[in-house]
N, C-alpha and C positions, 0 to 999 in steps of 0.2 A: 647550806646549799651542798656542801660536801657530802653530808649524810643522806640528803635526798638523792644525790647522784648514785651513791652505792645502792640505795633501796631500789632505784629505777633499774640498775643493772641486774639485781637479783630477780626482780619481777620479770624482766625481759628474758632472762635465762630460763625461768620456770615456764614462761609462755612458750618459748621455743621448744623446750623439752616436752611439754604437753602436746604441742603440735606434732613433734617428731613421733611421739608414742602413738598419737592418733593416726598418723599417716601409715605407720606399720600395722596398726590394727591389733588391739589386745584381744586374745581369744577368750570368749565368754564361756565359762564352765556351765553356767545356768542355762544358756541357750543350747549347748550341744549335749550336755550330760544330765541336765536337771531332771528329766523324766526317767533316766536309767538308775542313777544312784544320787538322790538328793544330797546336796552338800550340807555340812554341819561344822560348827566351830571346833577346832582341834583343842585337846586338853593335854593329856600325858603322853610322853614318848614310850613306845613299846620297845623294850630292850632285847627281847628274845629274838631268835633267828626268824628269817622270813622266807625260808626255803619253800614253804608250802604255797607261796604266791610269787614264785619265780620259775622260770624254765629256760632251757637252752636247747639249741639245735631243733627248734620248731621249723615248720615248713610254711611258705607263703606262696600265693599265686595272685595274679592280677597286677595292678600298678601300671597298666599300659599308659604310655606317654612319659613315664618316669623311668621304669626299668625296661631294658630290652626284652622283648617278647621272643624268646628262643624256643626251639623244639626241645623241651626238657627230657624227652626220651633219648636224646643224643648227647647230653652233657655229662661231664664227669662228676660235677657237684651241683645238685639242685639248689634253688634259692633256700636260704635259711634265715631264721629269726631268733634272736636271744632277748629275753626279758629279765631284768634284774631289779628287784626291789631295793631301794637305797635307804628308805626310812619309813616308819609306820607310826602313826599317832592315833590314840583313842580320840573320840569326839564326844560331844554332849549327847548324841543320839546313840543309844546302846546298839552294838553290833555293826556300827558304821565306823570305818577307819579312814583317816586321811593318809594317802600313800604318795610317795615320791619314788620315781623309778627311771630307769634308762632302757632304751630299746634300740637294737641294731638290726637292720635289714640288709642282708648281703645277697647280691644277685647271683644268678647261675654262672658257674665256671665252665668255660668251653674246653679247657685243656688241663693237662696234668700239672703244669707249672702253676696255674692259678689255684688248683686244688691244694698244692703243697704250701702255697702262701696262706691259704685259708686255714690250714692245719696249724700254722705257726702264728696265729692271730695274737698270741700273748706277747710276741716280740715286735708286732706292729711294723712289718717290713715297709720301708718307704717306697718299695717298688711294687706294691700290691696293685693288681690290675683289675680287680673286680669292682662292680658297681656297689655302692654302699650308701645307705641312709641312716644317719645316727641321730637319735633323739635323747639328749642327756638330761633334759630338765622337764620330763613329764610329771604332771601333778594332777591329782584327782582323788577319788574315793572308792573304797571297796566295801561291799555289803557282805558280811559274813553269812547272813541268812540266805541270800539268793546266789552268792558266789560271783556276782557281777562286779567288774572293775570298769570304771570309765575315767579317762584321763585326757588332758589337753596339754600341748606343749610345742616347742619349736625344735627344729633340727637342721641338719645340713646334708645334702646329697652330693656325692662326688663320684667320678668315674676315672678310667685310665687315661682319658684324653685331657685331664686337668679341669674338666667342667665341674663347676660347683653351683649349688642352688640352695638358697635359704627356704626352709619349709615350715609350715604349721600343720599340725595333725590332731585328729581326735581318735583315740584308741578305746575300743570296747572289747573286753575279754570276758569269757564265761568259764569261771573256775567251778569244778564240781564241789558240792558241799559234803559229799561222802567219798571215800576212796575204795573203789573196787574195780573189777575188770570192766564192767559196763560204763563206768564213769571215768575211765582212764584217758580221756581226751579233753584237751582244752581247745576251744575254737574262739575266733574273734574276728574283728574287722578294723582296718585302719583307713580313715578317710583323710586324704591330703587336701588341705585348704590353701587358698591363695594368701597374699600378704595382708589382706583386710579381713581374713577370717571367714570368707565365703567359700562355697565349694569350688574346686579347681577343675581343670580339664583332665586331670589324671583319674583313671578308674580306681575304684576302691580296691584294697588289698585284703585278701582272706588269709587268716592265720590258723594253723593247726599244729598241736604239739602233744607229745605223750606226757602223762601226768599220773603219778602213783605215789603220793606221799604217805608216810606213816601217820596214824595206824591204817594199814591196808587190810581189807577183808577178802580172803580167798573164797571163790565161789564155784570153780569148775573142777575141783579135785576128783569127784566121782567119775566124770567123763574121761579125765586123763588116766585114771586107774584102769578103766575098761579098755582104753585104747592101747596102752603101753604093752600088755602081754602079747600082742600080735608079733612082737619082735623077740626071737629067741636068741640068747647069747650064752656062751659057756661061762659060768661064774668064775672059773679059774682064769679067764682072760680079762677079768676086771679087778682093779685094785680095791682093797679094803680101805675105806677112807671115811673120816668123820664128816657128817653132813655140812657143817659150817665151812670146813675147809674145801669140800667139794664145790660148794656154792661159790666161794671166792674165786675158784679157778675158772669159772665160766665168764667172768667179767672181761670185756674187751677182747673177746675171742672172734676170730674170723675163720670160717670153715670153707673148704673146697667141696663142691658137690660133684660126686662121681655117679653118672647115670649108667643104667644097664645098657649094654650094647645089643640092641635088638633091631634087626632090619625091618621087622613088620610093625614097628611102633609108629602109629600115625603122628604127624606133626602136632606137637603141643600136648599129646596125651601122656607123655612120659615126663613132662616138665612142670614143676610147681609154678602155679600162676602163669603158665606159659602163654596162653591165649590172651589173657588180660594185660600182660606185660608187653607183649609184642616182640620179645626176645627170649633166649634161653638163659636163665640166670645160672652162673657158674660159681657164685660165692654167696654166702649168707653170713651175717654177723649178729651176735647178741649184744644189743646196746641197752644202756641204762638198766642194768640188771640189779634188782633190789633183793637182798637175801635176809632170811631169818636163820636163827641158830639151828633150827630143826631141818634146814635144807629146803624150805619152801621159798620159792622165788616168783617174782613177776618180771616181765621183760618186754622189750620191743625188738622184734626181729626184722632185719632189713636184707632184701635180695639185691644183688648187683652182678655185673659181669666183669668186674675189675677188682683184683685183690687189694690194690692200693687204696681204693676209695670206698671200702665197705664199712670200716669201723667208724662209729660215732657220726653217722650221716644224719642229715635232717629227716624227720619222719614223713617222707613222701608217701601219701596214703596208698597209691596203687602198687608200691613196692614193699609195703610194711605189713607186719602182723603184730598183734599184741597177744600176750598169753600168760599162763601160769604153769608152774611145775612143782614137783615134789621129789625128794630123794627116797628111792626104794631101797631100804637097807638090805632086804633079803636078796634082791637081784643085783645090788651094787650098781645102780644106774639111775639117771634122772628120767622121769617121765614128764613130757611137756605136751601141752595142748595149746595151739595158737589159733587166733581168730582174725578174720579179715576186718579191714577198716573201710567203712562206707563213707565216702566224702560227699555227703549230701549237701545241697545248697540250703541256705537259710530259707524259711524259719525252722526246718526240721533239724538242722545241725548235723555235723559228722557224728557217727556213732559206731559202736562195735557190732560187727555182723556175725555170720555163722562161724562157729569154732570147729573147723573140719580138717585141720592140718595137725598131724601128730608127729612128734619127734621123741627120740630117746638118745641119751648121751651116756657114755661110760669112759673110764680111764684104763687104757690097756696096760698090761703088766710088762710088755716087752716092746723095745724099740729096735728097729733095724735101719740099715742104710737107706732103703727105699721108703719105709714107713716110719716116719719120725713124729707123727702126731701124738700130742699128749692127751687129746680128747677125740674120740671117734663116736659115730652114731649113725642113725638112720632117720630119714624124713619120708613121710607117706601121706596119702590122702585117706580120710575116713568116709569119703563120699562113695556112692555106688559106682561101679565100673562103667555103667552106661551114662553117668553124668558127664556133661561137657567139661566140667572143671576137675574131673578125676585125673590123678597122675600116679604112675607106678612108684614103688619105693626106690629111694636112691640112698647111697652111702655118703656120709659127710666126714671130713677129716680136718682137724684144726691146723692152722698155719701159725708160724712165728712163735714156737713154743720154747725158745731158748731162755726167755726171761724167767719163767717159773715152771719147774718140773716137779712133779709130786715125788716125795720120798718113797723109795721102794721100787721104782722103775728099773728094769734090767735091760741090758743091751745084748742082742744076739747078732754075732758077726757072720756075714754071709759071703764076703769077698776076700777074706784073709788068705785062704789057700792059694788064690790066684795071684797074689802080690808078694809072697814071701821072698822070691828071688828076683823080682822085677827091677829093683833099684841097685843092683850090685855095681853098676857102672855110673849111677846117677850122681853120687856124692863121694866124698873122700872115703877111701878104703883102708886107711891106716888102722892098724890094730890098736887095741887099748894100751895107752901109756900108763905106766905105774904111778905117774904123778898127776894124771888127769882124772877128775871125777865128774861124771855127768849126772844130771837130775835123775833121781829114782822115779819109777813109774807112778808110785802113789802120790808124788809131789805135784804131778801135772794136772790131776783131776780138777776141773772147774776153773782153771787159771785163765785169766783174761789177757789178751795181747792186743796192742795196736800194731798193725802191720802195714808197711809200705809195699805197693805192688807196682811193678814196672814192666811194660810190654816191650816187644821187639822194636817198636818205633820210638821208644823213649818216653812214652806217655806214662804218667804216674797217677795213682789214686791211693786212697787209704781205706782200710776196712777194719772191722773188729773180728777177732778170732778167739777160740778157746778150745781146750781139750774137754769134750763133753763126756767121754767115758774112758775108763781104764779097767781092763778086764770086763766083767759084766756089770760093773757099777756105773750108773749114770749120775752125772753131777749137774747141779743147777748152775746156770750162768750167774756169776757174782762179780760185779765190777769192783767190789772191795777186796776181792781175794788176793792175798799175797802169797808168794811161794817160799815158804819156810823150807828151803831145799834140804838142808842137812838133817833137820829133825823129822823130815817126812820120807825117809827111806832112800837117801842118796847112796847108801851102801848096797841097795838092792840092785844087783847087776843082772837081772833076768831079762828075757825077751817076753814082752807082754803085748797083748792086743790093745789098741787105742782107737778112739773115735775123735774126730776133729771136725770143726766147722768154721767157715768164714761167712760173716754176715754183714749186712749194711744197715744194722739196726739203729745206729745213731743218726743216719741220714737217709731214711727210706725213700725220700722223694728226689734223690739225686738222679738227674736225667742224663748223666754222662753215658758215653757209648763204650765204656770199658768192658772187655770180654767177660770178666768174672764179676757177677753181682753177688750171688750167694752160692756157696759150695759146701757140700758135706762129704766126708771121707772116712774111711776106716782102713786100718792096716796094722803093722807091727812096729814096735819100738824096741831097739836094742840099747839098753842103758849102759852097756859096756863101751859102746862107741858113740853114743848120742845120735844114732841115725834112725830116721823114721821113714818107712815106705808105705804109701797108702794108695788106694784106688778111690777116685772121687766122682761125685755126681754133681753136675753143674745145673743149678736151677735157673729157669728163665727169669728175666726181669719182670716185675709186677705188670700184669697184662691189663690192657684196656679193652673196651668193647669191640674195637675193630681189629684186635690182634688175633691171629689164627693159631699161634703156637699153643699146643695143648700140653698139659702136665704129663701126659703119657710119653711125650717126646723129650724127656729129660736126658741130657747128655751124660752118659755113664762111661765114656771112653777117655778117662782122664787119669794120669799118673802123677802123684805128688811125692817129691823127694825133699826131705828136710834134714838139716844137720844142726843139732843143738850144740852150742858152745860149751866148753867145760865150765863148771861152777867157778866163778871168780871169788875174790876175797870178800866181796859183799854178799855172797850167797845168792847171786842173781844169774838169770839165764837169758841168753839171746839166741835167736835162730836165723838161719839163712836157708833158702831152698828154691825149688822151681816147681812150676805147674806146667805139665806137658799134655798135649792132646796125642793120643795114640792112634788117631785116625789118619788116613792119607790126606795129603794137602788138598786134593780136589773135592773132598766131601764138604757139605755145607757147614757143619758144626766144627770143622777144624779151626784151630787157632795156634799161633806161634807161641813159643815158650814165654812164660811169664815168671819173672823173678820176684821173690818175696823176701822180706826181711823184717825183723821186729823193729818197730820205731821206738819202742821202749821195752824195758824188761818186764818180767812177770811180777816183780815185787814192788814195794813202795819206796825203796831207797832212791832209785833212779827217778821216780816221779817227783820225790822231794827235791832232788838236785835240779830237775828241769823246772819245777815251780820256782825255785830260788833263782835260777838263771833268768826266767821270764820276769821276775820282780826286778832284777838288776837291769835288764834291758829296758823295761818300762821307764825306769828312772833315768837311764843314760839317754834315751830318746828325748826326754824333757830337757835334760841338761844341754844336749847338743843343739836343740832348736833354740833354746835361750841364748846360747853362745853365738849362734848365727845372727840372732836379733842384735846382740851387742856389737858384732862386727859391722853390720850394716849401719847401726847408729853411729859408730865411730867414723865411718866414711862420710856420713852426713855432717858431723861436726867438723871434719877435715875440710870439706868443700865450703862450708859456711865461713870458716876462718880465712880461706883463700878463694874467694868467689871467681877470680880470674881463671882458675883451672877447670871450672865446671864445664865449659863447652868442650873440653878435651876428654870428657868421660863418654864412652861409647853407649849410646842409647840402646843399641841392639843387645849389648851385654846385660843391661839393666832389665830389658824385656825377658831375657832368659831367666834372670833371678825371679822376676814376677811369676813366670810360668812355674818355676820350682816351688813357689809358695802357694800357688793356686791348686796344683794337682792333688795334694793331700786333702784339700777342702772339698774337691769334687768327687774323689773316690775314697770312701772310707775303707780302712784296712780291715777286711773281714777275716779275723784270725779263726782258723778251723782247727786242724790238728787233733791232738788227743782230746777226746771228750772228757776224760778224767781231769786233765790239766785245766781245761776251760771251765769246768764245773767248779774247781777249787779256787779259781782266780777270776771268776766272771765279774764280780763287783769291782775289782781293781782295774781290770781291763776296760770296763765301761767308764770309770772315772778317768783313766788315762786318755781315752779317746776324746773326752770333753776338754781336758787340759791341752792336749796336742792341738786340737782344733782352735782353741783360744790363742795359743802361741803362734800357730800358723797364720792366724788373722793378723796378729801384730807384725809378723815378718812380712806379710803381704803389704800391710799399710806402710811399713818403713821402706820397702822396695819401691812402692808406687811414689812415695814422697821423694826419694832420691831420683827416680826417673822424671818426676815433675820438675824438680829443680834443674836437672840437666836440660830438659826440653825448654824451659823458660829462658835459660841462659842463651839459647840460640834463636829466640823469638824475634829479635830485631832484624832489620833488613841490611845490616852492615855487611860489607864485602867479605870480611873474615868468616862471618857466620854462614854465608852462602857457600863458601868453600868447604866449611866443616860438614854441611849437609851433603855436599857432593862426595866427600870422603866417607861419610856414614853410609851413603848408598853403595859405594864401592865395597865397603866391608860387608854390607848385607849381601851384595852380589856374589861375594866369595863364600860366605857362610851358608846361605840358604840352600844352594845346590848340595853342599856336603851334608846338611841336616836331612834334606829330602832323600838323598841317595842312601843314607844310613837307615832311615825309616823304611824305605822300600826293601832294603836287604833284610832287615829284621822281620818284616812281614812275610817275605818269601821263605825265610827259614822256619818260621813258626806258624804262620797263617792264623794267629789268634790275636784278638784286639788287646789282650792283656800285655802282650809284648811291647806295644807302643807306649804303655805307661812306664814299663821298665826302661824303654829307650829314652823317654823324656828325662829319666834320672841320669842316664849316661850323658845326655846333652848338658844337663846341669853340672855334671862332673867337669866338663870342659868349658865352663862359663866364661873363662878368660880369653877364649879364642877370638871373639869379635873385637875385644879391646886390643889384642895383639895386631890384628889386621888393620884396625883403625889407626893405631900408632904408626904402623908402617906407611899407611896411605898419607897421613898428614905430617910424617917425619917429625913427630913430636919428641920433646925431651923435657923432663921435669917430673916431680913427684905428684902425679895426678891421682893415683890410688895409694892410700896409706897401706903399709904392709899388714897392719892389724886387720884390714878388710880382706885383701886378696889371699894372704897366707892363712888367715883364720878360716875363711870359707873353704879353701882347699883342704885344710886339716879336717874340718867337719865332714867333708865328702870322702876323705880317704880312710878315716878311722873305722867306719863300718866294715870295710873290706879287710883291714888288718884284724879286726875282731872276728870276722868270719873265718879267717885262717885258724885262729886260736880255738874258736868254737867247734870247728869240724874235727879238731884233734882231741878235744877235751870232753865232748858231750855226745850222747847218742843222737843220731840225726833224726830230728822231728821237724823238717823244714817248715811245715805249715804252722808251727808255733813260734817261728823266729819273728821277733818284733823289731829289734835293732839289727839292721842289715837284712831286711826282708827282701826276698826275690820279687816281691810285687812292685818295688820302687826303683830297682836298679839291676844290673847284671851281676850275678854272683857265681863264681866258680873258682877253681884254683888259678886258672889263667887270668880271669878278670880281676881277681883280688891282687894280682901283681900289676897288670896293665894300668888299671885306673889310678892307683896311688902314684905310679910313675908318671902317668900323663899329667896329673895335677901338679906334681913337683916340677916337671919340665915347663909347663905353661907359666907357673909362678916365677921360675927362674928367668924365663924370657921377658916377662913384664918387668922384673927387677933390672935386668940389663938394659931394656929399652928406656926405662925412666932415668937411668944413670948415664947412658952413652948415646941415646937417640933411638928413634923408632926403627931406623934401618941398620942398626949396629951389627945385626947378624946376617944382613943381605950382602952378598958379594958385590963389588963395585961394578963389574960388567953387567950384572943383572939390574943394578940401579939405573945404569945408562939406558938400558932397553925400556925400563919402566918410564923414564922421563920422556923418551921419544914417543912411546905409546900415548902418554898423557897429552903431549903436544898435538898429536894427530886427532885424538878422540875428545879432547877437552871441550871443543866447541859444540859437539853434539850432545855431550852430557850436561 
């Protein structure tokens, strides 16, 4: 009978499982895909790469009822689709492969913050606000002869409001069977099914992507050759460069479009794709550039009106062109010919249209303060002037060239004469000391700095900076560059021209309103005194389609004064300086003085010291949290041995401890700071965050356990317990107004939500205050709290402040990399580092005295009498 019972349970489980599977509806491949790519039994696994049947940053439309239907002409980031093959198997049918893949559909982004989150998809921000449908288990078949892929699978839809929906889908894609310009598009369709595998109320989704795998066959070189000579350039203005290197420099390039200023230009006739786009494109980017060693390339070109969101955008057909190019060795320039994308409906399929847009690109030999582009060129229409789609020739200039500059580029200084005497009063004017040696000019070229910037209101931010030129030599930005000061010409005490730049390259989607986003400058450096005086150009923040500020209105009324520190014993350099506007205060572009200082030096020694400091702080945080858990556990053991003292523990105090354990779980410490430091310790920081979260959960559990014990001890209806609740309410009545007033004051002084997180840390520093008030109210006496508990917690709260004092004196200030004693969790400054430990020591001393001599031991007798009289009058109402 026993065996029959087990068999019955197994059969019942199988029946329930089968019923459950039936209720969810298995998706039938034969029903939905049998006519497209017939299935076949899989045999051997294909080990080679599957790039030729994958794509990224495709475009999709449709999906009404599932995705929000927004005006895509007004969004910053259009809908995108990514398709990645996970595995490929041969089958018994020759030319048919079993394929497993994942697909992600991301809805349109309405603002810049959403787009910045989309750019950081690899980090999977928990605060992403875009709509997304993810299918991780698509399975089906691919026909190599027809190029068709048909797959079925399940997925999940989610949006910013927390809505989620289980989905089933059928995906059909049409991959080209040969690779050339006319077949460089993938199209397809996604049909969303309901839970039982039948068509749903959601409209189908159309997919389009650029596709040009190797081997690629070039087809329009003759047309490009005949189009390119219409642009005449001086060969001396273009750098001599190898084709393969020239090709590599085009990848990930965003260009500014400068139109001719003609009053008689009819609307749209001077703008590429102007009428079909509905707006004037101000930027273009070369995406998914594929290069050959001879300089031949194929590419996808994208038009936009925002520099922030041009690179690597989904291939939206009405804004995109596809084309080919070759390197003209004689003219030292690229000749490009681009073709329109016709997004026709099925069954005709999207296809490549007329190839009537010409471009040429070359690499200038000279850089100036105003013209800093590493690649420049022209764009024009090959159509007849009478054609409605004709547009006049426009100039294009590349942006963001600091990452990779071509060797041989020279710098031409245009503003040096106007600044030679401008900084005589801006920085220290002491003459050269015989014992002080400053960096030689040659040692500065290409050196990277992390700099802190502080405005007149005390607001801070950080940026990247580097010396891009010394003399006429231009240096490539190099995050690995160390300043070997002594061996690089420290004895050279000449006055040299230098070029300087401040960029936001590590955080280009930072939406703060700091005055300086990107800045370029040139001036003179006196290596005898370490002083630098420069004139700067302030570039506007990256613009969106509704912004009106034009690149012609760059602010060039800026004076920069920098003082380099003498070389120290570690051969390292630091700087301090100011950025000033030379405009009058009433002018729109005027700004108050901004102070700058290097947050690390130019070499690797200080970086190594800071990395070592971060490692130590990571370990100390873990040790401190563990010690806090031990202190709380000892208090639990203490009250369990003496249960009669439990009702005398303040529940308000325990709730403060619970708050202190909850905050780190709700707000993850997003360490920013030096990009180099984070890069070198990213794995350790990630592991640390996991460990800290686990220990914080343990601390929260112990705090809640202690609070539950104290609460349960007062759960009876005894007269003594009712009095204790009255005293608890009185303690709360004293403490809550103090906490609220402090929070209000902190908010008024800062007006930032982050300050309330720091203030919660300050409240936790004084966690003993409710217990002190409670002791006074109930006139208690006895060892309610073990010293291991209250002294231990006070020590763990005071140590970060004592360490902060040591850190500020021993290390270069990179506040945003502070992990132990971080400003995100408490108030830190010279004053607070004294006040908070003293506060903790004072409160711990009061608790000790109260437990030994009584809760009112520190209250004057006259005040005690007044309190008794007050209690007799108000006791009945309470």
